[in-house]
C-alpha positions as CSV (number, residue, x, y, z in Angstrom):
1,M,17.5,40.9,36.9
2,V,17.5,37.1,36.9
3,I,20.9,35.4,37.2
4,W,20.7,31.8,35.9
5,L,23.7,29.5,36.6
6,L,23.5,26.3,34.6
7,G,25.6,23.3,33.9
8,I,25.8,19.6,34.6
9,S,25.8,18.2,38.1
10,G,29.1,19.1,39.9
11,A,29.8,22.2,37.8
12,G,29.8,24.5,40.8
13,K,26.4,26.1,40.4
14,S,25.5,26.1,44.1
15,T,29.0,27.1,45.2
16,L,29.1,30.2,42.9
17,G,25.4,30.9,43.7
18,Q,26.2,31.1,47.4
19,M,29.2,33.3,46.8
20,L,27.0,35.6,44.7
21,K,24.3,35.7,47.4
22,Q,26.9,36.6,50.1
23,H,28.2,39.4,47.8
24,Y,24.7,40.8,47.4
25,D,24.1,40.5,51.1
26,S,27.2,42.5,51.8
27,K,26.0,45.3,49.5
28,L,22.5,45.2,51.1
29,V,21.0,44.1,47.7
30,Q,18.0,41.7,48.0
31,S,18.6,38.4,46.4
32,F,17.4,34.9,46.8
33,I,18.8,31.5,45.7
34,L,16.5,29.2,43.8
35,D,18.4,25.9,43.8
36,G,16.9,23.0,41.9
37,D,17.5,20.6,44.8
38,I,15.9,22.9,47.3
39,V,12.8,23.4,45.1
40,R,12.5,19.6,44.8
41,S,12.8,19.2,48.6
42,F,10.1,21.9,49.2
43,F,7.7,19.8,47.1
44,D,8.6,16.6,49.0
45,N,10.5,15.3,46.0
46,D,7.3,14.6,44.2
47,L,9.0,14.7,40.8
48,G,11.4,12.2,39.3
49,Y,14.3,12.9,37.0
50,G,12.9,12.0,33.6
51,A,12.8,14.7,31.0
52,D,9.1,15.6,31.6
53,E,9.5,15.8,35.3
54,R,12.7,17.9,35.0
55,R,10.7,20.3,32.8
56,Q,8.0,20.6,35.4
57,N,10.6,21.4,38.1
58,I,12.3,24.0,35.9
59,K,8.8,25.6,35.3
60,R,8.3,25.8,39.1
61,I,11.7,27.6,39.3
62,L,10.8,29.9,36.4
63,L,7.6,31.0,38.1
64,A,9.4,31.6,41.4
65,A,12.1,33.6,39.7
66,Y,9.5,35.7,37.9
67,V,7.7,36.5,41.1
68,L,11.0,37.5,42.8
69,E,12.1,39.6,39.8
70,Q,8.8,41.4,39.7
71,N,9.2,42.3,43.4
72,G,12.7,43.7,43.2
73,V,14.5,40.7,44.4
74,I,17.4,39.3,42.3
75,P,16.8,35.5,41.9
76,I,20.0,33.5,41.7
77,V,19.0,30.3,40.0
78,C,21.3,27.3,40.4
79,N,19.9,24.5,38.2
80,I,21.2,22.0,35.6
81,S,18.6,23.4,33.1
82,P,19.4,20.9,30.3
83,F,16.7,22.1,27.8
84,E,17.4,25.0,25.4
85,D,13.7,25.7,24.7
86,L,13.1,26.5,28.4
87,R,16.2,28.7,28.5
88,Q,14.8,30.6,25.5
89,F,11.4,30.8,27.3
90,A,13.2,32.4,30.3
91,R,15.0,34.9,28.1
92,E,11.6,35.9,26.6
93,K,9.8,36.2,30.0
94,F,12.2,38.0,32.2
95,D,13.0,41.7,32.1
96,D,16.7,41.1,32.4
97,Y,17.9,37.5,32.1
98,V,21.6,36.8,32.6
99,Q,22.6,33.2,31.7
100,I,25.9,31.9,32.9
101,Y,27.0,28.5,31.6
102,L,29.3,26.6,33.9
103,Q,31.0,24.3,31.4
104,K,32.5,21.2,32.9
105,S,33.8,17.9,31.6
106,L,31.5,15.0,32.3
107,T,34.5,12.8,32.9
108,I,35.9,15.2,35.6
109,A,32.5,15.7,37.1
110,Q,32.1,11.9,37.5
111,Q,35.6,11.6,39.0
112,N,35.1,14.4,41.5
113,D,31.4,13.6,42.2
114,V,31.3,15.6,45.5
115,K,27.5,14.9,46.0
116,N,27.8,11.2,44.8
117,I,25.2,12.1,42.1
118,Y,26.9,9.9,39.5
119,K,28.0,7.1,41.8
120,D,24.6,6.8,43.5
121,N,22.3,7.2,40.6
122,V,23.8,5.5,37.6
123,N,21.2,3.0,36.2
124,K,18.7,4.2,38.9
125,T,17.6,7.7,37.7
126,P,18.3,9.5,34.4
127,I,21.3,11.8,34.7
128,S,21.7,14.9,32.5
129,G,24.6,14.5,30.2
130,I,24.5,10.7,30.4
131,D,20.9,9.3,30.1
132,L,19.3,12.6,29.2
133,I,20.5,15.1,26.6
134,F,22.0,18.3,27.9
135,D,21.4,20.8,25.1
136,D,24.4,23.0,24.6
137,P,23.4,26.5,25.6
138,I,23.2,28.7,22.5
139,L,23.2,32.2,24.0
140,N,25.1,32.9,27.2
141,E,26.2,36.2,28.8
142,L,29.2,34.3,30.2
143,V,30.7,30.9,29.7
144,I,33.0,29.6,32.5
145,Q,35.2,26.6,31.9
146,V,35.2,25.5,35.5
147,D,37.8,22.8,35.0
148,R,40.4,25.4,33.9
149,E,40.1,28.1,36.6
150,S,39.6,28.4,40.3
151,V,36.3,29.2,42.0
152,D,37.7,32.6,43.0
153,V,38.6,33.5,39.4
154,S,35.2,32.3,38.2
155,F,33.4,34.4,40.8
156,A,35.5,37.4,39.9
157,R,34.4,37.0,36.2
158,I,30.8,36.8,37.3
159,K,31.1,40.0,39.4
160,L,32.7,41.8,36.5
161,L,29.9,40.8,34.1
162,L,27.2,41.9,36.6
163,M,29.0,45.1,37.4
164,G,29.1,45.9,33.7
165,K,25.4,45.3,33.4
166,N,24.6,47.6,36.3
167,H,26.7,50.4,34.8
168,S,25.0,50.1,31.5
169,E,21.6,50.5,33.2
170,D,22.6,53.8,35.0
């Protein structure tokens, strides 16, 4: 299974991904977080933030997720993933792809701006949802409107979804 958390910057992908990783660790289930920022850092930030370079970074993440899945490790991907065609590609390539869309208001994300993504990068690098199109995800196993519920409620909904998937496979 590949768990893909997507949404604009500030939607809570890394927070929920870390909670999910801790949950799997407590159950002694092998999982690994593939965070877009960590992947960029591993490659010494050799890619920019234009559409083509974002696509290249996502393809790196796709390959890493594939290798993990094929080796029995659950990849927990935390990435903006603004391109619907690459989401569809993932759905076709993985044995069990679970897409969770963290829907967040761009206005609220800009106001909260915990990582200063919006403040520090406006007019410097393209930002998904502002300078670059963020394709609305068409097919999601779960949509979480993060502005309307607590992180704990969101996490409980993710666990419920994944528990249901595990029971259907038994």
